[in-house]
Structure formats: C-alpha cells, structure tokens
C-alpha positions as CSV (number, residue, x, y, z in Angstrom):
1,M,214.4,238.6,94.8
2,N,213.0,241.9,96.1
3,N,211.9,243.5,99.3
4,D,208.4,242.0,99.0
5,M,209.8,238.5,99.0
6,M,211.8,239.3,102.2
7,E,208.7,240.6,103.9
8,A,206.9,237.4,102.9
9,L,209.7,235.4,104.5
10,Y,209.5,237.4,107.7
11,T,205.7,236.8,107.8
12,I,206.3,233.1,107.5
13,E,208.8,233.3,110.3
14,R,206.2,234.8,112.6
15,E,203.3,232.5,111.6
16,K,205.1,229.2,111.2
17,G,208.1,229.7,113.5
18,I,210.6,229.0,110.7
19,S,213.7,231.2,110.9
20,V,214.4,233.5,107.9
21,E,218.1,232.4,108.0
22,I,217.1,228.7,107.7
23,M,214.9,229.5,104.7
24,L,217.6,231.6,103.0
25,E,220.2,228.9,103.5
26,A,217.9,226.3,102.0
27,L,217.2,228.7,99.1
28,A,220.9,229.4,98.5
29,N,221.7,225.7,98.2
30,A,218.8,225.1,95.8
31,L,219.9,228.1,93.7
32,V,223.4,226.6,93.4
33,T,221.9,223.4,92.1
34,A,219.8,225.4,89.6
35,Y,222.9,227.4,88.4
36,K,225.0,224.3,87.8
37,R,222.3,222.9,85.4
38,M,222.7,226.0,83.2
39,P,225.0,225.8,80.1
40,D,228.5,227.2,80.5
41,A,228.1,227.2,84.3
42,A,231.3,226.9,86.5
43,E,232.1,223.7,88.2
44,E,232.2,225.4,91.6
45,A,230.0,228.3,92.7
46,L,228.1,229.7,95.7
47,V,225.1,231.9,96.0
48,E,225.0,235.0,98.2
49,I,221.7,236.5,99.3
50,D,221.6,240.0,101.0
51,I,219.3,239.5,104.0
52,E,218.2,243.2,103.9
53,T,217.5,243.8,100.2
54,G,217.1,240.2,99.0
55,Q,219.7,240.7,96.2
56,I,221.0,237.4,94.8
57,N,224.5,237.0,93.3
58,V,226.2,233.8,91.9
59,I,229.9,233.7,92.7
60,A,231.8,231.3,90.5
61,Q,235.0,229.9,91.8
62,E,238.1,228.2,90.5
63,L,239.9,225.8,92.8
64,D,243.5,224.4,92.8
65,E,244.4,220.8,93.3
66,D,244.2,221.2,97.1
67,G,240.7,222.6,96.9
68,H,241.8,226.2,97.7
69,V,240.0,229.1,95.9
70,V,242.4,230.7,93.5
71,K,239.9,232.8,91.5
72,E,236.3,234.2,92.0
73,W,234.0,236.2,89.8
74,D,230.4,237.2,89.6
75,D,228.6,234.9,87.2
76,T,225.0,235.7,87.9
77,P,222.9,234.8,84.8
78,K,220.8,237.6,83.3
79,D,217.5,235.8,83.7
80,F,218.4,234.3,87.1
81,G,215.8,236.4,88.9
82,R,213.0,234.3,87.3
83,I,214.8,231.1,88.2
84,A,215.3,232.4,91.7
85,A,211.6,233.2,92.2
86,Q,210.5,229.8,91.1
87,T,213.1,228.0,93.2
88,A,212.3,230.2,96.2
89,K,208.6,229.2,96.0
90,Q,209.4,225.5,95.9
91,V,212.0,225.8,98.7
92,I,209.8,227.8,101.0
93,L,206.8,225.5,100.6
94,Q,209.0,222.5,101.3
95,R,210.5,224.1,104.4
96,I,207.0,224.9,105.6
97,R,205.9,221.3,105.3
98,E,209.1,220.1,107.0
99,A,208.7,222.5,109.8
100,E,205.1,221.5,110.4
101,R,206.0,217.9,110.5
102,E,208.8,218.6,112.9
103,M,206.5,220.7,115.2
104,K,203.9,217.8,115.2
105,Y,206.6,215.3,116.1
106,E,208.0,217.6,118.9
107,E,204.4,217.9,120.3
108,Y,204.1,214.1,120.8
109,A,207.7,213.0,121.1
110,G,207.8,213.2,124.8
111,R,204.3,211.8,125.4
112,E,204.9,208.1,125.4
113,G,202.9,206.8,128.4
114,D,200.3,209.5,128.1
115,I,196.6,209.1,127.1
116,V,194.9,210.7,124.1
117,T,191.3,210.9,122.9
118,G,190.6,210.5,119.2
119,I,187.8,209.9,116.7
120,I,187.8,206.6,114.9
121,Q,188.3,207.2,111.2
122,Q,189.1,203.9,109.6
123,T,189.1,200.2,110.7
124,D,190.3,197.1,108.9
125,Q,192.0,193.8,109.7
126,R,195.4,195.4,110.3
127,Y,194.8,198.6,112.2
128,T,192.4,201.3,113.3
129,L,193.1,205.0,112.6
130,L,192.3,207.6,115.2
131,D,192.1,211.3,114.3
132,L,193.8,213.3,117.1
133,G,193.2,216.7,115.4
134,K,196.6,217.6,113.8
135,V,197.8,214.1,113.4
136,E,196.5,210.5,113.2
137,A,197.3,207.7,115.6
138,L,197.6,204.1,114.6
139,L,195.9,201.4,116.7
140,P,197.4,198.0,115.5
141,Q,195.5,194.8,115.7
142,A,197.8,193.5,118.4
143,E,197.0,196.5,120.6
144,Q,193.2,196.1,120.3
145,V,190.9,194.3,122.8
146,Q,189.3,191.3,121.1
147,N,185.7,191.9,122.3
148,E,185.7,195.7,121.6
149,R,184.1,197.2,118.5
150,Y,185.5,200.4,117.0
151,D,182.6,202.2,115.2
152,H,183.4,204.9,112.7
153,G,183.0,208.4,114.2
154,S,183.0,207.3,117.8
155,R,185.4,208.7,120.4
156,L,188.0,206.5,122.0
157,K,190.7,207.0,124.6
158,A,194.0,205.2,124.0
159,Y,197.5,204.9,125.5
160,I,200.6,206.2,123.6
161,V,203.2,203.4,123.4
162,E,205.5,204.8,120.7
163,V,206.1,208.0,118.6
164,R,208.0,207.3,115.4
165,K,209.6,210.0,113.2
166,T,209.0,209.4,109.5
167,A,209.4,211.3,106.3
168,K,205.7,211.9,106.2
169,G,205.5,213.2,109.7
170,P,205.2,211.6,113.1
171,Q,203.6,208.2,113.4
172,I,201.9,207.7,116.8
173,V,201.2,204.1,117.9
174,V,198.5,203.7,120.6
175,S,197.2,200.8,122.6
176,R,193.9,199.7,124.3
177,T,195.4,196.7,126.0
178,H,198.4,198.3,127.8
179,P,198.1,198.2,131.7
180,G,199.1,201.9,131.6
181,L,195.7,202.8,130.1
182,V,194.0,201.8,133.4
183,K,196.5,203.8,135.4
184,R,195.9,206.9,133.3
185,L,192.2,206.6,133.4
186,F,192.2,206.5,137.1
187,E,194.4,209.5,137.2
188,L,191.8,211.4,135.2
189,E,189.1,210.4,137.7
190,V,191.0,210.5,141.0
191,P,192.6,213.8,141.9
192,E,194.4,212.2,144.8
193,L,196.5,210.2,142.4
194,L,197.8,213.3,140.6
195,D,198.4,215.1,143.9
196,G,200.5,212.2,145.2
197,V,198.3,211.5,148.2
198,V,197.4,208.1,146.7
199,E,199.8,206.0,144.7
200,L,199.0,203.2,142.3
201,R,201.7,200.7,143.1
202,A,200.9,197.8,140.6
203,V,198.6,196.9,137.8
204,A,197.7,193.4,136.5
205,R,195.4,193.2,133.5
206,E,193.8,190.7,131.2
207,P,192.3,193.2,128.6
208,G,188.6,192.9,128.1
209,H,188.1,190.7,131.1
210,R,189.5,191.8,134.4
211,T,192.1,194.1,136.0
212,K,193.5,194.3,139.5
213,I,195.2,197.4,140.8
214,A,197.1,197.9,144.1
215,V,196.9,201.3,145.7
216,A,198.5,202.9,148.8
217,S,198.0,206.1,150.7
218,N,200.7,208.6,151.8
219,D,198.2,210.2,154.2
220,P,196.9,208.1,157.1
221,N,193.6,210.0,156.9
222,V,192.9,209.0,153.3
223,D,191.6,205.5,152.4
224,P,193.3,204.7,149.0
225,V,190.6,202.2,148.0
226,G,187.8,204.5,148.9
227,A,189.4,207.4,147.0
228,C,189.6,205.3,143.8
229,V,186.1,203.9,144.2
230,G,184.5,207.3,144.8
231,A,181.2,208.2,146.2
232,R,178.8,205.4,145.5
233,G,181.4,204.0,143.1
234,A,181.2,207.0,140.7
235,R,185.0,207.1,140.0
236,V,185.6,203.5,139.3
237,R,182.3,203.3,137.3
238,M,183.7,206.0,134.9
239,V,186.9,203.9,134.4
240,V,184.8,200.7,133.8
241,T,182.6,202.5,131.3
242,E,185.7,203.7,129.3
243,L,187.1,200.1,129.4
244,R,183.7,199.0,128.0
245,G,182.6,196.8,131.0
246,E,186.0,195.3,132.0
247,K,185.9,194.4,135.7
248,V,188.2,196.2,138.0
249,D,189.4,195.0,141.4
250,I,191.0,197.6,143.7
251,V,193.1,196.2,146.6
252,P,195.1,198.0,149.3
253,Y,198.9,197.6,148.9
254,T,200.8,196.4,151.9
255,E,204.5,195.8,152.5
256,S,203.8,192.4,154.1
257,P,203.9,189.7,151.3
258,Q,201.4,187.5,153.1
259,D,198.8,190.3,153.5
260,F,199.4,191.5,150.0
261,V,198.9,188.1,148.4
262,M,195.8,187.5,150.7
263,K,194.2,190.8,149.5
264,A,195.2,190.3,145.9
265,L,193.1,187.0,145.8
266,A,189.9,188.9,146.7
267,P,187.0,188.2,146.5
268,A,188.1,184.8,147.8
269,R,188.6,184.4,151.6
270,V,192.1,183.1,152.4
271,R,192.8,181.2,155.6
272,E,196.7,181.4,155.5
273,V,199.5,182.4,153.2
274,R,203.0,180.9,153.6
275,I,205.8,182.7,151.8
276,H,208.8,180.6,150.5
277,E,211.4,183.1,149.5
278,D,213.9,180.5,148.2
279,T,211.5,179.5,145.4
280,G,209.6,182.8,145.2
281,T,206.3,181.0,145.9
282,A,203.4,182.0,148.0
283,E,201.5,178.9,149.3
284,V,197.9,179.9,149.8
285,I,195.5,177.9,152.0
286,V,191.8,178.4,151.4
287,P,188.6,176.7,152.8
288,D,187.4,173.9,150.6
289,F,184.4,175.9,149.4
290,Q,186.6,178.9,148.4
291,L,189.0,176.9,146.2
292,S,187.1,177.6,142.9
293,L,186.6,181.2,143.7
294,A,190.3,181.7,144.6
295,I,191.4,180.1,141.4
296,G,188.8,182.0,139.3
297,K,187.4,181.2,135.9
298,E,190.1,179.4,133.9
299,G,192.6,180.4,136.6
300,Q,192.1,184.1,136.0
301,N,192.0,185.3,139.6
302,A,195.1,183.3,140.5
303,R,197.0,184.6,137.5
304,L,196.2,188.3,138.1
305,A,197.1,187.9,141.8
306,A,200.5,186.4,140.8
307,R,201.2,189.3,138.4
308,L,200.1,191.9,140.8
309,T,202.2,190.7,143.7
310,G,205.2,189.2,141.8
311,W,204.9,185.9,143.7
312,R,204.3,182.4,142.2
313,V,200.9,181.6,143.8
314,D,200.2,178.0,144.8
315,I,196.6,177.6,146.0
316,K,195.4,174.6,148.0
317,S,192.3,173.7,149.9
318,E,192.4,172.8,153.6
319,T,191.6,169.2,152.7
320,Q,194.4,169.0,150.2
321,L,196.9,170.5,152.6
322,A,195.9,167.9,155.3
323,E,196.2,165.0,152.9
324,E,199.7,166.3,151.8
325,E,200.9,166.7,155.4
326,S,199.7,163.2,156.3
327,G,201.2,161.6,153.2
328,G,198.0,161.6,151.2
329,G,196.1,159.2,153.4
330,V,196.9,156.0,155.4
331,E,196.6,152.5,154.1
332,Y,194.7,150.8,156.8
333,A,192.9,147.5,157.2
334,E,189.3,146.7,156.0
335,G,186.6,148.0,158.3
336,E,184.0,150.6,158.4
337,W,183.3,154.2,159.4
338,V,181.5,154.4,162.7
339,Q,180.4,157.2,164.9
340,S,182.3,157.5,168.2
341,E,180.8,158.5,171.5
342,T,181.9,162.1,170.9
343,G,180.0,162.1,167.6
344,D,183.2,161.9,165.4
345,L,183.6,159.6,162.5
346,V,186.4,157.0,163.0
347,W,187.6,154.0,161.0
348,Q,187.0,150.8,163.0
349,P,189.0,147.8,161.6
350,A,186.9,144.7,161.0
351,E,189.2,142.4,162.9
352,G,189.3,144.5,165.9
353,G,192.0,146.9,167.0
354,E,192.3,150.6,167.8
355,A,190.0,152.9,165.8
356,I,191.6,155.5,163.6
357,S,190.2,159.0,163.5
358,A,189.6,160.8,160.2
359,A,192.4,163.3,161.0
360,E,194.9,160.4,161.7
361,A,193.9,158.8,158.5
362,G,194.7,162.0,156.6
363,Y,191.2,163.4,156.2
364,A,190.8,166.6,158.1
365,S,187.0,166.9,157.8
366,P,183.9,164.9,156.9
367,D,184.2,166.4,153.5
368,G,187.6,164.9,153.3
369,I,186.3,161.4,154.0
370,A,184.9,161.5,150.5
371,G,188.6,161.3,149.5
372,A,188.7,157.9,151.0
373,I,185.9,156.8,148.8
374,A,187.6,158.4,145.7
375,D,190.9,156.6,146.7
376,G,189.1,153.2,146.7
377,V,189.8,152.7,150.4
378,V,186.1,152.5,151.2
379,A,183.0,152.2,149.1
380,T,179.5,153.4,149.6
381,D,176.1,153.0,147.9
382,A,175.1,156.6,148.7
383,P,174.9,159.1,145.9
384,A,178.1,161.1,145.2
385,D,176.5,164.4,146.4
386,A,174.9,162.9,149.6
387,P,176.4,163.8,153.0
388,I,178.7,161.2,154.5
389,D,176.7,158.8,156.8
390,A,178.6,156.3,158.9
391,T,175.8,153.7,158.5
392,A,176.0,153.9,154.8
393,V,179.7,153.3,154.5
394,T,181.1,149.7,154.1
395,P,184.5,148.3,153.5
396,A,185.8,148.4,149.9
397,D,185.8,145.3,147.9
398,T,186.2,146.9,144.5
399,P,189.3,146.4,142.3
400,A,192.0,149.1,142.6
401,D,191.5,150.2,139.0
402,A,187.7,150.5,139.2
403,P,186.3,154.0,138.6
404,A,185.9,155.9,141.9
405,A,182.9,157.8,143.0
406,V,184.0,161.3,143.5
407,S,182.2,163.6,146.0
408,E,181.1,167.0,144.9
409,A,182.9,168.4,148.0
410,T,186.3,167.4,146.6
411,E,185.8,167.6,142.8
412,P,187.6,170.7,141.5
413,A,185.6,173.2,139.6
414,A,185.6,172.8,135.8
415,D,186.8,176.3,135.3
416,A,189.9,175.6,137.4
417,A,191.1,172.8,135.2
418,P,194.0,174.6,133.5
419,L,195.7,175.2,136.9
420,V,195.0,171.8,138.5
421,A,198.1,169.7,139.3
422,V,198.5,166.3,141.0
423,N,200.3,166.3,144.3
424,D,201.7,162.9,145.5
425,G,199.0,161.1,143.6
426,A,196.3,162.1,146.2
427,A,195.6,165.8,146.4
428,S,195.3,168.5,143.7
429,G,196.2,172.1,143.9
430,A,196.4,175.2,141.8
431,T,199.5,177.1,140.8
432,A,199.9,180.4,139.0
433,E,203.1,182.0,137.8
434,G,203.4,185.8,138.0
435,E,205.8,188.6,137.5
436,T,205.9,192.1,138.8
437,S,203.8,194.6,136.9
438,E,205.7,197.1,134.8
439,E,203.7,199.9,136.4
440,S,205.0,201.0,139.8
C-alpha cells in the first residue's frame, strides 16, 4: 500500500467520519486472515501497517506452550501487495457501509416519541413503508387506523415508537394510532405548548373516531383551551386535518376530581359528580335527556372520559338515582293517578287512605311515572310516547309477566346499550372503566 492509498483513507475520514486508525485496524485483521490462507504460512502472525508510508509487513511468530512469543521473523509474501490492495478495497467499502448504518441509527436512536414526515412507498396487508429520506420507516398493520387509506406517493406524519438496530441498518417502527401522535401534532401548531406556558396533561384516544385532551395553563392570563383551538379554530383544524377528520375535544384540566370528570364528559351537561375514592369510582348524575349524550355512541364518550381522568365513571340519570335511593319504587295498593290541588300527580288508593306523591313512590318527576307503567304497577291505554295524563291512567290488572309499555322518556338510547347495567331490578345506569393516560 502506498501514499496514494493513505491519502484516500484520509479523504474517507473527512467525508464519511470514519477514523483512519479504525480502517487500518480492520485492514490489518483482514490481511492476517488472507496470509493464513497462503501455503507455508505460519500458524501465528500479525500485520504491521506504517500509518505514514502505508508500508505493510507480515510478522510471523512462534509461541511456546504458555502462549508466549519465542521467535518472530518477517514473512511478508512477495506478491502480498496485490493481495493487500484487493483486501483493502473490500475492507474499506465494508467499513463505509457499517459506518453509514451506524450514523443512521444514531440519528434516530434517541427519537422515540418524536414525529416524522414520510412519503408512502409501499402498502400491503402486513405493513406500509414510509420513505424518510435516508432511511425507511415501518408502519405495521396494528399501528394503522382502520378507516385511513395510505395512497402511494402521499405525505404522512407518524409517531416513532421504536428504533431497532439490525445488520441491515436501523429499523424505525412508527404509529398512526398512538396517543402521542396527537400530542406532537398540537406541539407543532401551538407554540405555547413548546414554551411551557400551556401543558397537555392527559390524552385519551380512540383512533379514527374521537380524542379528548386535557390542557392546563401556567400563566393565569393564558386560556389553555383557547390557545389550542386558535383563532377561529385554525390550530385545532390543522390537527384534525392531519388526523383525517378525527374529532378532538379539548377540556381544561383541574385538580378537583369532580370538576375534571364533569368537564371530561362534555358536551353533555352534568348535574353532579360524586367521588368514591375507596372504589375509584366517579358517580355522575345527569338530567334524563342528557343520559344518551353523556354515554355517547356505543359508550364512547364515557370511555374516553374514564381514560382521560383515571376514574371509573358510573353515569346515572336523575330518575334512576331517585328510584335507587327510594328502593326502586314502592309497592302500593291499587288506585289511580290523580291531580292534587297543587297540580301535582299523586297515587290515590282505590279503597281510600292517604295519597302518595310521585316522589314518595320513588318517581322524582312526571317522566319517572312512566317507570310505574313499565314496572306493571299501573297501566294506561295512552301511547308510549304520549305525555302522562292523570285521567288516562288506571289501576293495573295485567299479569306480572306481561310485556310492559315503556315510555320514550325512560328507554335508554340504542347506542348506549353496551354500557347499560341493571340496578336493583328497577333502574339502569352506565359504567365505564378507565385508566390514566400514558401521556402526562
């Protein structure tokens, strides 16, 4: 090897960042292997390379039983220069490839939890490949949103969940379903988040459908929700566009569990929240007409609120709560609903006796009287969706197992069915399990 080769090594060091010493060490090891393949080669040998001139010498060695060198001599083959040149070329190219792979890995090794933008290159049933420029990222099927389409050549933002080191270079695994994607997208659009003025405390997400985030402000003069929404909703609109139409609810974070649960159930209006710390349950009381909205389609609103707050959310309507607190209604004698002098509906026993108000009977409102009809306590010929009329209500004479007419006012919404549970055989409520979001 001559001076020209050494100059080439120094050029590679400057351009690729590979140390000359590392390349010479790898070359020396490769030359030892090449020497031992030659006929009449010594069993033990080492290769010395002069770093200034590039001169190569093979030093053969003789060792004793303890492995100590007892004899050394120069055993450089006559045509070893040609072998050295071929070996040097292979070793240098290999070291360049290894160095480039290492540099790519180092570039992404500490970026788990970051967001990247790539161009979709290939899509099949197993994964989608994103071209990030120097490397490719892998978007597995499990990390894809079901209702999203990934068209070839389109740009896509994704969240880095893992960077693996392989023999072929770094393998970057990204996600479109991770809650962290929502957090990073908001950080791109909301400068207050990067500055620390506004904090994103929790994220709960059902990818492709809905996301709830809780934000707090470290500056009393800054509204955290307004900062994330932006002027005329410009900031949150950019996030929704990148999420391809996924709905995003932004709620203010508060230290009070009652207030936090109440705000997390928005857009439903909540009357009261009772926290049971022993069971980790938040009992939520809502007006009857808000029950379906609080639960959400297929229980989605209640589930997201539970994940966002970390409390087990148990949703009940006012009528259900009143029936529970009164034991689910009172068994009282045959009679009829009549209107009192004050205009209230009361149950008047047919054989005389003191009238019982709707509240005393376990029905907190006229809507709740429909529960009496459903329980078989009273019967009426009026349509199920007609308002309760005292003159249309007569004592029940139907069998206990006969089908009951259910008022629209008390019938739970169809989309709340997965979360409906029976309470004491009379009232139904909705319960959602939740856990604290990983993001904090």
